[in-house]
N, C-alpha and C positions, 0 to 999 in steps of 0.2 A: 420114192417118197421118203424113205428112211434117211437117204442122203440129204435131202433138203431140210428134213427135220433137225438133223445134227448141225447143219450149217447155220440154221436159225438160232439154235441153242448157243453155238459158239459166238455169233454176232451179239446176242443178248448179254452173254457173259462179258464180252469185250466192252460193250457200252456201259454196263453196270460198273465194271472195274475202272474204266476210264473216267466215268462220272464221279466215282468216289475219290479217285486220285485228284481230279480237278478240284473237287470240293475241299479236299484236304489241303491242296496247295494254296487255294484261295484263302483258307483259314490261316495258313502259315504266313501269308503275305499281309494279313491285317495287323497294322502297326498303330498303336495308340501313341499320341504325342501329348506330353504334359509339361508343366512348368513347376519346378520346386524352388520356391523363394526361401533362401536359407537364412534370411534376416541377418543374423550376426555371425553365426558359426559356419565355417566351410567344412566340406567332407574331405577327410584325408585318410580315412580308414574304413574298411568294411568288416572289421573284426567285431563280433558281438560283444566281447568284453569291454570294448571302447564305446559302446552305444549309449552315450549320455545326452546327446542333443537330438532335436526332432529330425533333422535331415538324415543323420546317420541311422537313427532307428527306422525311418521309412525304408531305407535300402536293405537293412538287415531283415526286415519283415518280408521282403520280396525273395530273398535268396535262401533264407534259412527257415526252419520250423522249430517250435518248442514243444514240450510234452503236452502242454495245454494251450488254449488260445482264448481270445475274447471275441464273442460274436457281435453282430450289429446292434444288439440290445444291451451290450455291456456285460453279458453273462459269460461265466467261464465254461468252456466246452473242451472235449478231448481233441487232441491233434495227433502228435506222434505216439501218444499213449491212447490206447483204445478205451481204457477205463482205469479207475483207481479205487482203492478201498482202505479203510482203517478200522481197527477194533476199538481203539482208545484215544486216537488223536496224536499219539506219539510215534507210531510206526505206520508208515504209508507204503502200500505196495502198488506200483504202477505197472500195468499190463500193456506191453508195447505192441505196436503194429508189426505185422510180419511181411508186409508187401512193399516196404520202403527201400529205395536205393538213393544213395547220394548221386548228384548229377555227374554225368560223364566228364572226366578230366584226365589230362595226361599224367597226373600223379598216381593214377590207378593202373595196375598191370592188366587186370581183367575185371569182369563183372562181380566176381566173388568178393573183391576188395571193397566194393561199393555198398555192400549190404549193411543196413542199419541194425545195430544190436544194443543190448544193455551196456556193453563195454564202452560204446561211444558216449553214453550218458555219464558213466562214471568218469571217463576222461575229461568230458566237458566241465564237470564240476570241480575236478582236481585242478584243471588249468585255470578256471575262474577264481578259485579260492586259495591257491598256493601262496606262500609267504612273499613271493616277489610281485604278486598281483596288486596293481593300484586301481583296479576297476571299482567303480561306485557300486557295482552289484554285490560286492562282498558284504556290505552292511545288512543285506536281507537274509543272510544265512548264518547268523551267529547262533541260531538255535540248533544247528546240526550237532549231533553227538560226535565228539572228537575234533571239532573244528578248531578249538584253541591249540591243541597239540599239533595239528596239521599246519596251522598258520605260523607256529613258532619253529617248525621244522623238526619237531620231536617225533613225528610219525610220517611215514611215506605215503600213507593212505588216510582217507577220512573214514573213521569208524562208522559214521552214520550214513554212508553211501555204499550199499552192498549189492553186487550182481547176483541174481538168483536165476541162473539159466540165461539163454540167449535173449529172451523176450520179457524178462521181468527184472525190475530193479526195486530195491527197498531203501527208503529214507527213514532213518531213525533220529528222533528229536530229543533234546534234553527235557523240554516241557511240551505238553500237548498243544497243538495248534490246528484248529478245525478249518482254518483258512489257508493251510499250507499249499493246496493245489493251485491257488491263485499265483503263488510265486513262480510256478512252472510256466507261466505265460510271459515272464519278464524277458525282454530281448537279450539280456546278458546270458540267459540260459539256453540260447539257441544252440542246437546240437551240432557239434563239429566232429571231424574224423582226425584221429591222431596222425594218420598217414599224410594228410594234407599239410599239417603244421610241420612235420618232419621233412617233407618234400620241399616246401617253399621257404621254410625258416622265417627270418625276419620280414620277408616280402609277402608272407601269407595274408597280411592285412589288406593287400591289394590284389590278392588272388583268392577270393572267397569261394568256397565249395560247400554247398549245403544240400538239403533235401527239399528246399522250397520250390515254388512254382516257376521261378526264373533263374537264369544264369547271367553273370556279368559278361557282356561282350565287349564293351568299350567304356573307358573312363578317361575323360579329358578334364583335368582338375579345374574347378570353378566354371566349367562350360557345359559339359554334357555327360550323361550316363546312358548307355544303351543296354537294355536287358533283352534277352531272347528266351523263348519258352523252354523250360526244362522238359524234354520229351519223356523223361522217366517219372514225372510227377505223379504221385499216388492218389491225390484227392479228386473226387467227382462231385458234381452238383446236378441233382435231378437225373442221375444216370449218365451225365455227359462229363467227359474228362476236362479237367481244368489245367491251365488257364484257357480262357476263350479267345485270346489273341495270340498272335505269333511273337509279339515283342512290344517293348515300350521304349520310346526315346524320351528322355527326361532332360529338359533344358534347365541348367542351374544359373540362378541370377539373384542379385540383391536389388535390382533396379526395377521399380514399379513401372516406369514408362516403357522399358523394354518388354516387360511381361505383357502389358496391354497391347503393345504393337504386335507381338508374336501371336497373340490370340486374335487380334483383328485381321492379320494376314493369314490366318488359319494354319499357322505353324504349330499351334497347340490346340488340343481339343477341350482343355479345361483351363480355368484360371481362378485361383483363389484370390479374393479381393481384400486388399488392405484398404484403409480409409482413403488414401489418395486415389488409388485405382478405381474405387467405387464411385467417387465423385467425378472422375474423368469419364468413366463409362456412361454415366448418366447424361453427359453433355455432348457426346459424339454419336454420330450415326454409324451403326455397324452394318456391314454389307450382308449380314445374314441374321436370322432370328436366333436368339439365345435364351436359355432357360436359367433362372437363378434358384439356387437351393441354399437353405440355411439350416444348420444344426448347432445346438449349444454344445460346445466342446468342454472338456474337463481341464483345460489348461488354465491355471490360476496365475493371474498377474498381480503382483503385490510389491510392497516396499519394505525392506528389512531395516529395522533400527539397529544401530551400533550400540549394543548394550553396555559397552565399556564407557561410552560417552553420554548416552541418554539413560542414566541409571534409574532415575525416578519414574516409576510406572505411571504416576499421576500425569506427568508431562506427556507420556505416550498415549494415555487414555484421552487427554485433552486434545491432542492433535487429531486423534480419530474422530472425536465429536465435532471438531471444527470444520471438517470437510463437507461441503455441500454435495451430497451424493446425486441429487438431481442434475446438478451441473456436470458432474462426472459422466453421468449417463448421456447427457446431451452431446458431450464431446466424443464419447465412444460411438454414438449413433448405433448402427446395426452390428458393429464389430464385436459386441459382447454385452454381458449383463453385469451391472454392478453387484458386488457380493452382498447377499442378505444373510449368508451363513458361511461357515468355513468350508462346507461341503457343496459340490455341484448338484444340479437337479437330477443327475443320473441315479442318486441314492434316495429318491422318493421321500419317504416319511421323515428321514433325517433332516431334510432341508426345510427347516422352519425359520422364518425371519427372526433374527436375534436382535433384541432392542439395543444391544450395545453397538451394533453396526448401523447406527442412524446418526443424522446430523442434529446436534443439540447445542446451539450457541450459548445457552445459559450454563450448561455443564462445562463446556469448553472454557468459558470465561472464569469459572470458579477454579478450574484446574490449572489454567495457564496464567499464572499471576506474576511471571518474570519475563524480562526482555532477554532474547537470545538470538543467535544466528545459527542456522542449520545449513549443512552442506548436503544437497541432494544430487546423487549421481544417477543418471538415467541413460537409456539407449538413445541413439541419435535420430531415430525415425520420427516422422511428423507427429504421429499419435502420441508417442512417449513424451515428446517435448511439450505438446499441448496439455497433457495431463499434469506434467510437472509444473507448468506455468499456472494451471488452475490451483494446484495445491499451494504454491507460493502466494498467490493472490488471496486465498482464503486465510492462510496463517498470518498474513500481514495485518489483518483486522485484530489480531491478538498480540501485537508487538513482537511477532516472530519473523525475522528476516530470513528468507531462503535464497541461498546462492545455488544456481543450477549448473551442473556440468554434464553436457550431453557427449557421450563417448561411444567408441566402437566396442564390440563384445570383448576383444582381448584386453582393452584398457579397463573395462568394467570389472573383469575377472581380477585384474591386478589390484584395483581399488578394493575389491571385496576381500582378497586374501591378506592385504596389508592393513585392513581396517581403516582405510582412508576415505571415510564417509560418515555421515550422521544418519542419512536415509539412502538406501540404494535399491534401485528397481531390479526385480528378478521375476522370472516366470517358472512355474513348476508344472510340467505336464506329466501326469502319471503314466506308467507303462502297463498298468493293469487296473481293472475296475474293482478296487478294494478300498473301503473307507480308511482303513489303517494307513494306506499310502499317503493320505493327506495329513497324518499325524506323526508318523515315524520320523520324518526329517527333523522334527523338533525335540526328539528324545535326547537325553544326555548321552546315550550310547552312540548317537549319530554325529558326534563331534568329528570334524575332519582329522585324519584321512579316512576314518571308518564310515563316514556318511557326509551329508551336506547340511548339517546344522551349523551354518557358517557364522552366525553371531553368538553361538554357544549358549543358546537359551537352555535353562535347566530348572525343572521343578519336579521334585520327587513324587508328588501326588499325581501329576500329569503322567510321569513315567510309569507309575504303578497301574493306572487306569488303562493306558494304551497297551502295556505289556500283558495285562490279565485278559483283555477282551477276546483275543483269538482262542482262549481256552473255554469260552462259554458258548451257549446257544446263540443263535442270531438275534433273538429278542433281547437277551441280556447284553450282547455285544453292543447293540444300539444304545442302550442305557449308559454303558460305559463311555461310548464315544461322545455322547451329548454332555456328560459330566466333564470329560477331558476338554471339550470345546469351551465350556464355561470357564475352566481354569486358564486356558491359554488366552482367551479373549479378555480376561481380567488382567492378565500380565501384559498383554498387548506387545509382544516382541516384534510385531509387524503392523503395517498399515495395509489392510486388504484393499485391493483395487477392483478387479472384475474377472469374471470367467469369459474367456474368449469364445466367440462364435466362429464356426467355419462358414464363410460366405463364399460360395463357388458358383461360377457361371459355366455353362456347357454349350458347345455349338451343336449339340444333339446328334453327333455322329456316333456317340457311344453312350451306353448306360453303365454307370459305375457307382455303387452305393457309397454314401458317406458313413464314416465310422465314428462313434462317440469319443474314441481315444485319438482321433485325428489320423489314423492309418489310411494310406491309400491301398485299397483292396484291388489292385490291378488284376488279380487272378479271377475276380468276379466280373470284370469288364466284358461287355459284349457289344458288337456293332449293331446299330439300329438298322 
């Protein structure tokens, strides 16, 4: 009897073990397929310091972690830092997680070299902010103590970045900033290991090694990216390890027709809809049921004035009043919401319709009392061209002739840097949910190469309001930001367009939440 009892126990153990193995293997075999439409800029690096456009940021977010992150409601939350605290807003102590490893890679001799510590944070910031760095991320950290000396090469370390034991790091600031933790979610600050950079050298941009939920398995330029699950990933959701899929295959394209075809043929589980694909999708019969989701994104689409050429702010104000905004909304359709404020809806009470951002033919007529020709440079996609045509048609009523040049992203950047435009289309997608992020690019201190104030707008009163806000309580900050908005809308260095919506369809094979900053949270994806 005892013999049969032990045989039964062995069988049950075998079945349980075999069942768990099968379940685990099945989970490993779950591969999500997606399409990343790069619009204008291609991916040629996975290095966080280069993360300046949407496609690049998407990949950095999958492979790396930052000390803080932004949740699905746009709120700042801990990530590689378990918590942080400050006594006066000038000295911030970040307490780091103790259970984090960098993903397994041939650059590491053993597991001990993969452990995440405060030294990795220090190295990350020294690499991002050194005098040779051309990263756009530099502009966000001018408040660090000793940054000027470090950037000039007068100091080998940043005085304001101090390691305090293996799992604590201190940031010291010149001036208090109660929003400082928000900066720790910027993709530029994704934590890297010195060992990786030393091992791969100049090729490290194509050999990313991070602490994030996925590892890079394959990269075919302009075609495909394959990510596989990082088996060492530290994060859990509802007690379950993340990510919930074994990997992700990402098809790279700029072709709307190809994207739609891949989705129709079930080569992709998700499809973000541009205006042309949305129209096409509505006219064809799909072989399966699909679900449409919409969320208002925080990407601002606007037109920058060349302030060297359009010097009179009355002309800039008049052009703003001349544009029929209902007409703009009709062209945009469900792709976005015409701006009523400089700030997106994510910021709640700050988003009050501003009377300046309205159409007023009478005001436009009073302000635009001269004939002139404007050169408008825009992207070459269908929506961008349609919006440019609408602007040209509206301004023609006021004896302003608009010549339109639709160009590729590289050509547009060339026009921008050379000042070869009167109005030029840009989009600004913030990397963290902070109101300041919509104002900082227009500060005098953000002139290139320190930032992306490309038309070199400058107003001391605006600079003061934006600079003082982070030193105040949240209520006082909002008052400052609204005053700063009034100043910049009066100067009108830009023509505001719309906040883009994320419009996505799914074949219902997977659940994957939409993020207000536009991130793809593949780590939260799970099979239906």
